SERO-4910 file (N, C-alpha, C, O; in steps of 0.05 Angstrom, whole numbers):
BEGIN
 pado doro    nc1    nc2    nc3   cac1   cac2   cac3    cc1    cc2    cc3    oc1    oc2    oc3
  Met    A    181    929   1038    182    903   1046    164    887   1015    172    870    999
  Glu    A    136    905   1017    120    889    998    136    891    973    138    869    961
  Ser    A    151    916    960    154    920    939    177    903    931    179    892    909
  Lys    A    193    901    951    215    877    941    203    846    933    211    832    915
  Met    A    184    840    948    168    813    948    154    817    916    155    799    899
  Asn    A    143    837    911    131    839    888    152    842    861    147    837    838
  Cys    A    177    853    870    202    854    846    213    826    849    219    815    828
  Arg    A    218    814    871    219    784    866    204    765    848    211    751    830
  Arg    A    179    768    860    165    752    838    161    758    814    154    740    799
  Thr    A    162    786    805    164    788    780    182    775    767    176    761    749
  Leu    A    213    779    776    235    771    772    240    738    766    256    729    749
  Val    A    223    723    785    223    698    781    201    688    758    203    666    746
  His    A    182    706    754    163    695    732    178    701    705    179    685    685
  Leu    A    189    723    706    214    734    682    230    705    677    227    690    658
  Val    A    242    704    692    259    677    688    248    653    690    264    635    685
  Ser    A    230    646    695    212    621    687    202    624    656    207    607    639
  Ala    A    188    649    652    187    652    629    207    644    602    201    633    581
  Ala    A    229    655    612    247    657    594    259    629    592    265    622    569
  Leu    A    264    607    616    271    585    617    248    568    595    254    553    576
  Leu    A    227    575    603    202    560    588    206    563    558    202    546    542
  Gly    A    214    594    553    210    593    522    232    577    509    228    564    489
  Cys    A    262    579    524    284    563    517    279    536    518    289    521    501
  Phe    A    265    528    536    258    494    532    240    491    507    245    475    489
  Ala    A    218    509    508    206    502    482    219    505    452    216    489    434
  Ala    A    233    525    451    257    527    436    268    496    424    266    484    403
  Thr    A    280    489    447    299    467    449    273    444    438    278    431    418
  Ile    A    255    441    449    241    418    438    232    418    409    229    397    396
  Ala    A    228    444    398    213    446    367    245    439    350    247    425    329
  Trp    A    267    452    364    288    442    347    300    414    341    311    404    321
  Ala    A    291    404    373    297    370    371    274    354    346    277    337    329
  Ala    A    257    368    354    229    355    332    237    361    302    237    343    285
  Asp    A    245    387    297    255    392    270    277    372    263    279    366    239
  Asp    A    295    361    282    316    334    273    298    317    261    303    309    239
  Gln    A    278    310    270    263    295    257    244    291    236    229    274    228
  Phe    A    254    319    229    232    323    208    245    315    177    268    322    173
  Asp    A    237    306    163    245    282    138    223    290    114    203    277    107
  Pro    A    230    316    102    215    325     73    209    303     52    191    303     36
  Leu    A    229    284     55    218    263     32    196    249     40    189    231     24
  Lys    A    182    252     62    159    234     69    138    240     53    122    223     48
  Gln    A    135    270     41    122    288     26    125    272     -5    107    270    -22
  Val    A    144    264     -6    156    247    -36    140    225    -37    126    221    -56
  Thr    A    143    205    -13    137    179    -17    113    177    -10    103    155    -16
  Glu    A     97    193      2     68    195      4     55    192    -23     35    177    -24
  Thr    A     64    205    -45     53    204    -69     66    180    -83     54    161    -93
  Phe    A     95    184    -81    106    170   -102    120    144    -76    142    144    -66
  Pro    A     97    126    -73    112    102    -55    138     86    -69    140     79    -93
  Lys    A    153     82    -49    184     69    -59    198     83    -84    210     71   -101
  Ser    A    195    104    -83    206    123   -106    237    135    -97    255    142   -112
  Ile    A    237    134    -65    267    147    -56    285    125    -45    277    113    -25
  Gly    A    309    120    -56    321     99    -47    349    117    -35    360    136    -48
  Leu    A    360    108     -7    384    123      2    402     97      5    398     78     20
  Lys    A    424    101    -15    448     83     -7    473     93     -2    477    117      2
  Asn    A    493     73     -3    521     79      1    525     94     28    542    112     31
  Lys    A    510     85     46    510     92     76    499    120     76    510    136     91
  Gly    A    483    127     65    470    154     61    483    176     50    481    200     56
  Lys    A    500    161     29    514    193     12    500    191    -11    505    208    -27
  Leu    A    479    171    -18    470    170    -49    446    169    -44    439    154    -25
  Leu    A    428    182    -56    400    190    -53    387    189    -83    390    207    -99
  Glu    A    373    167    -86    357    166   -109    324    174   -111    309    167    -93
  Phe    A    315    188   -132    287    191   -131    281    184   -164    285    197   -184
  Cys    A    268    155   -160    256    142   -184    231    134   -186    222    111   -181
  Pro    A    214    160   -199    188    152   -201    184    133   -224    163    121   -224
  Asp    A    201    126   -245    199    111   -259    231     88   -271    246     73   -258
  Asn    A    231     92   -288    263     77   -293    291     89   -296    314     80   -298
  Thr    A    277    119   -296    296    136   -296    293    152   -264    275    151   -248
  Cys    A    317    164   -262    327    174   -233    338    198   -227    358    203   -240
  His    A    331    214   -211    351    239   -204    369    226   -184    359    215   -164
  Gly    A    394    227   -187    411    221   -159    421    242   -147    421    261   -163
  Phe    A    429    249   -124    442    265   -103    468    251    -88    468    237    -68
  Ser    A    489    258   -103    513    243    -86    526    267    -70    533    289    -78
  Ala    A    527    256    -46    539    276    -24    565    271    -16    569    247    -10
  Ser    A    583    285    -15    611    285     -3    608    272     31    586    270     42
  Asp    A    629    264     42    629    253     73    619    275     87    600    270    101
  Asn    A    628    302     86    617    322    106    590    335    104    583    356    115
  Ile    A    573    315     85    547    330     85    530    306    101    535    282     99
  Ser    A    509    316    117    492    303    125    467    283    115    453    294     98
  Val    A    460    261    121    433    253    110    412    270    110    396    267     92
  Ala    A    408    297    133    389    304    127    391    334    109    371    348    104
  Thr    A    416    341    102    423    360     86    420    344     57    404    353     41
  Leu    A    433    325     51    423    311     26    389    309     21    379    310     -1
  Lys    A    375    306     42    341    302     35    338    325     34    325    327     13
  Asp    A    341    346     42    335    375     37    341    386     10    326    403      0
  Phe    A    367    375     -5    373    381    -24    355    374    -44    346    389    -61
  Ala    A    351    347    -40    337    332    -58    308    337    -59    294    336    -80
  Tyr    A    300    344    -37    264    357    -33    263    383    -53    246    387    -70
  Leu    A    285    399    -47    282    425    -62    289    424    -90    285    442   -106
  Tyr    A    300    399    -97    313    402   -128    289    389   -139    280    402   -158
  Val    A    272    363   -131    249    354   -140    227    375   -139    210    372   -158
  Tyr    A    223    391   -124    199    401   -121    199    433   -138    181    442   -152
  Phe    A    228    446   -133    224    471   -151    233    462   -189    223    474   -208
  Phe    A    248    442   -191    261    442   -215    263    413   -234    272    413   -257
  Ser    A    254    390   -220    250    368   -239    228    368   -254    206    378   -250
  Asp    A    235    358   -271    214    358   -301    199    331   -300    181    325   -316
  Tyr    A    205    319   -283    180    291   -284    152    297   -285    142    314   -271
  Tyr    A    135    279   -308    109    287   -315     92    291   -293     73    306   -294
  Ala    A     99    273   -267     75    267   -252     75    292   -225     56    294   -209
  Leu    A     99    308   -226    104    332   -209     84    355   -209     78    364   -187
  Pro    A     70    368   -231     54    390   -226     34    378   -209     31    396   -193
  Glu    A     22    364   -203     -5    358   -192      6    353   -157     -7    362   -138
  Trp    A     27    339   -155     40    337   -130     41    369   -120     27    379   -103
  Arg    A     61    384   -136     64    406   -127     39    421   -119     43    438   -101
  Ser    A     25    420   -124     -2    437   -125    -14    432    -93    -31    447    -83
  Lys    A     -6    417    -84    -16    401    -55     -4    431    -32     17    444    -33
  Glu    A    -25    431    -18    -18    450      2      2    445     22     17    464     28
  Asp    A      7    417     34     27    409     52     50    404     34     69    397     48
  Val    A     54    405     13     74    394     -3     91    422     -9    114    421    -16
  Lys    A     78    448     -6     83    466    -12     95    483     16    113    500     16
  Asn    A     75    470     43     89    475     62    114    464     68    131    479     79
  Thr    A    120    444     63    142    432     69    169    443     51    191    445     62
  Ala    A    165    452     23    185    469     16    193    494     30    216    502     32
  Glu    A    178    501     37    181    533     57    191    526     89    206    539    103
  Arg    A    182    507     95    196    499    124    229    484    111    250    488    124
  Val    A    230    474     96    263    464     88    278    493     84    301    497     92
  Leu    A    263    514     72    278    541     60    277    556     83    292    576     83
  Ser    A    260    551    106    266    571    132    284    563    149    289    577    169
  Lys    A    301    535    145    310    524    161    340    548    178    347    560    158
  Pro    A    351    554    192    370    570    203    399    570    178    414    589    172
  Glu    A    401    538    168    430    545    156    427    552    125    448    552    112
  Tyr    A    406    558    114    394    571     84    389    595     93    372    605     78
  Ser    A    395    613    114    382    642    117    397    665    100    388    688     98
  Gly    A    422    656     87    433    669     72    422    667     40    430    678     19
  Cys    A    409    654     44    392    652     10    362    658     11    346    648     -4
  Arg    A    357    680     31    323    686     27    331    705      5    349    721      5
  Lys    A    312    701    -16    316    718    -46    278    727    -44    262    720    -27
  Glu    A    277    739    -63    258    754    -79    230    729    -78    208    737    -70
  Asn    A    233    704    -84    213    682    -79    230    654    -77    254    650    -79
  Ser    A    210    636    -73    212    615    -58    232    598    -82    250    583    -75
  Arg    A    227    602   -106    246    586   -128    266    593   -127    282    574   -126
  Glu    A    278    619   -126    305    638   -126    316    623    -95    337    610    -93
  Ser    A    303    625    -79    315    620    -55    329    586    -51    349    579    -39
  Ala    A    306    570    -66    317    541    -70    343    541    -89    363    526    -83
  Arg    A    343    555   -111    362    556   -129    391    564   -115    411    554   -124
  Cys    A    391    583    -94    413    591    -81    422    568    -63    445    559    -64
  Val    A    404    558    -49    408    539    -33    427    517    -48    451    514    -43
  Leu    A    412    504    -68    424    483    -87    450    490    -98    466    472   -101
  Leu    A    457    517   -106    483    525   -121    505    522    -96    528    513   -100
  Asp    A    493    532    -69    515    530    -47    521    504    -34    543    499    -23
  Leu    A    496    487    -35    504    463    -29    520    433    -49    527    410    -46
  Ser    A    518    451    -66    534    433    -95    565    449   -101    581    442   -118
  Arg    A    569    468    -87    594    482    -86    613    460    -82    607    441    -68
  Asn    A    639    465    -97    658    448    -93    653    417    -93    669    405    -78
  Gly    A    638    405   -103    628    384   -111    616    366    -84    617    341    -83
  Lys    A    606    381    -65    595    369    -37    571    362    -45    565    343    -30
  Ile    A    553    367    -62    531    347    -63    526    354   -104    522    375   -115
  Lys    A    529    328   -116    529    322   -143    498    314   -153    483    298   -142
  Leu    A    494    325   -175    463    314   -188    473    292   -209    493    295   -223
  Leu    A    460    275   -207    465    252   -230    434    252   -244    413    262   -235
  Phe    A    441    238   -270    413    230   -282    418    195   -285    435    187   -301
  Ile    A    405    178   -271    407    156   -272    389    135   -294    365    141   -293
  Arg    A    392    119   -306    379    108   -322    377     75   -311    400     67   -310
  Tyr    A    364     59   -305    356     29   -304    347     21   -330    326     28   -341
  Asp    A    370      2   -341    359     -4   -375    364    -32   -376    386    -39   -369
  Glu    A    345    -50   -384    354    -71   -386    376    -91   -371    393   -106   -380
  Gly    A    370    -84   -342    386    -93   -320    417    -79   -315    435    -89   -302
  Gln    A    417    -56   -328    440    -47   -329    435    -13   -311    415      0   -316
  Arg    A    452     -5   -295    448     23   -284    470     37   -303    493     30   -307
  Asn    A    455     61   -313    477     80   -328    470    110   -311    449    120   -303
  Val    A    491    115   -309    495    141   -292    505    161   -309    523    156   -324
  Val    A    494    190   -308    506    212   -326    507    237   -301    488    244   -286
  His    A    533    246   -302    539    270   -283    521    295   -291    526    298   -315
  Glu    A    505    312   -285    493    336   -297    508    355   -284    521    355   -263
  Asn    A    501    372   -303    518    402   -294    494    415   -275    475    423   -288
  Ile    A    493    419   -250    478    431   -232    470    459   -239    448    465   -230
  Ser    A    482    476   -251    479    502   -254    468    503   -281    462    526   -286
  Glu    A    463    491   -298    452    481   -322    420    472   -320    402    477   -336
  Gln    A    421    460   -299    400    446   -287    375    465   -277    351    461   -282
  Leu    A    388    488   -262    379    503   -243    368    536   -263    359    556   -252
  Ser    A    374    530   -295    372    550   -307    345    567   -297    332    561   -278
  Glu    A    341    587   -312    314    609   -305    290    585   -321    265    587   -319
  Lys    A    300    570   -333    272    557   -341    253    544   -329    262    539   -307
  Ser    A    233    537   -332    213    524   -310    210    492   -323    212    485   -347
  Pro    A    206    479   -305    208    449   -310    193    439   -332    169    446   -331
  Thr    A    199    423   -354    179    417   -376    177    386   -375    198    374   -378
  Pro    A    156    374   -371    151    347   -362    168    333   -389    170    339   -413
  Lys    A    180    310   -371    192    285   -389    175    263   -400    185    245   -413
***
């Protein structure tokens, strides 16, 4: 009789532990939905990020020139922000970024973005290659387009850029 009671207690403890683990994972997942990698950018470059066109256009403008990221209707704002962060962190050539990239919390944010389950197919030999894979995958079939935007004399000038060319093997050289 006592062994049945011990068995039931063990079973109750195991089920409780499993439910607690699932609950904790759900909380972590919900918290990750609130995760915004671009907060790392705006802490160093205030007012440099603009989200326009109902969340379908994101601009990173540390000066009068901008990287633009244009998303199709089936791309979420969270995915667009991931794309922008990975591009700015790994491939942008703005002059002020090397110092920003050297910060530990900025590096950790890049790793956190790359570790998301939806990007698991892009695990490569290093983070830069993983980011290149994610960016190429997200830009495939025009899902996200890369733009160069310049504000000059009150006019907005937009040039569509070739993402594959921008993600070439070269390291970013400052603008």
